[in-house]
N, C-alpha and C positions, 0 to 999 in steps of 0.2 A: 658383481658382477650382477647382472638384471636383465630385467625382463617387464618387453612393454608392452601393451595389449594398448595400440594403435587404435582400433577401433570404439574402447575407453577410453581416446581420448574428447576434452571439448575445451575450448578457454573460452573466457568472457567478454575480450571483442575478434573482432575478424580479421586471422592473421598471424593470434594468438599464437607461443611458440613452446617449447619444452626441448631445451636443452637436454643432449640425446650424449656426446663427447665433443672432448677439443686436443684433438689429435695435433701438432707442431702447429695453431694455428688455420688448423683447417676445422671448421663446425657442422655439426651434422645435428642439426629440428627436426622434429614433427610439429605441424602447424595445423590447426583448426582453423578454417575460414568460411561461409558463407557470402560473401563480399566479394569484390575483385579485388585486386590489389593496387598498384598506380605503375603509372610505366616509368620504366626505368634501365641502370645499367649499371649491373655488377663492376668492383674494382676486377676482377678475375675473372675466372669461369664459375657456371653454377651447373650444379646436378639438382634436378628436383622429379623428383620418383610420386607420382600419382599412389597412395597408399589405401582408398577408399574417396568414393563417390567418380565424378566426372570433370575434367578442368579443360577450359577453355587455353591453350596457349599462344597469347598475340604475337610477333615477331614481324621484324623488317631484315631479309634478308643484307647481305653485305653490298649491296643496291641501291638499299634502302626503302624495296615493295615489300610492302604486304604482305605479312603470312597469314596465316591460324592452323593449328593440330588442336584436331579435336581432342583430349588423352584422356584412356580409360584406365583402370585400374589396374598395373601393374606398369605402364610406361613412365615410357624416363625422356627428360628433354632438356638436353643440355645445351647450353648458354654458356658460348666460346665469351670469350675476355669482349669487353662492346655491344654484347648485343645485346640491344633497345627490345623489350618485352614489358608485357602486363600476363598474368595468368587470373582468370575472370571461369571463377566455379562452378559449377552448370545444377545450381541448389547448395549440398552442404559438401568439404571434399576434407581431407585429408592427405594432405601431403607430408616427403620428407626433403630435406632442403640440404645438402651439403656445398658453401660455399666459405668463402678465405671468411676470417674470422673481422667481424667489423663491416660485410659487404650487406648493403642497400636490400 
C-alpha cells in the first residue's frame, strides 16, 4: 500500500516519470513536465489524465485532420491504437499515463 502525493512530484527533466504500477504489462506512471513531448504513436491504447496544470493535446483524427483539445485538471484523453498525438503543457503539469509496457 502506498499513498502518492502527485502535487509533490517533480522530475529532473521534462517528462520524467515515477512508476506506480505494472499490472500484467499495463503500466501506470506519474509524469512531470514543463516542455512539450514529441509527436508519436503508441503501440496500443493510452489513457492520459491531467492531475495538475493544463495541457494542450494535439492529435490527428482518423482522417488525418489536426485537432486540439485543451485538457484541464481532471480531464482524460484516450488515444486509441495508432493515434498520432503530442502533449504540450501550458506551464508545468503533472499527468498520469496508463499504457502498455514499453510504449513510447
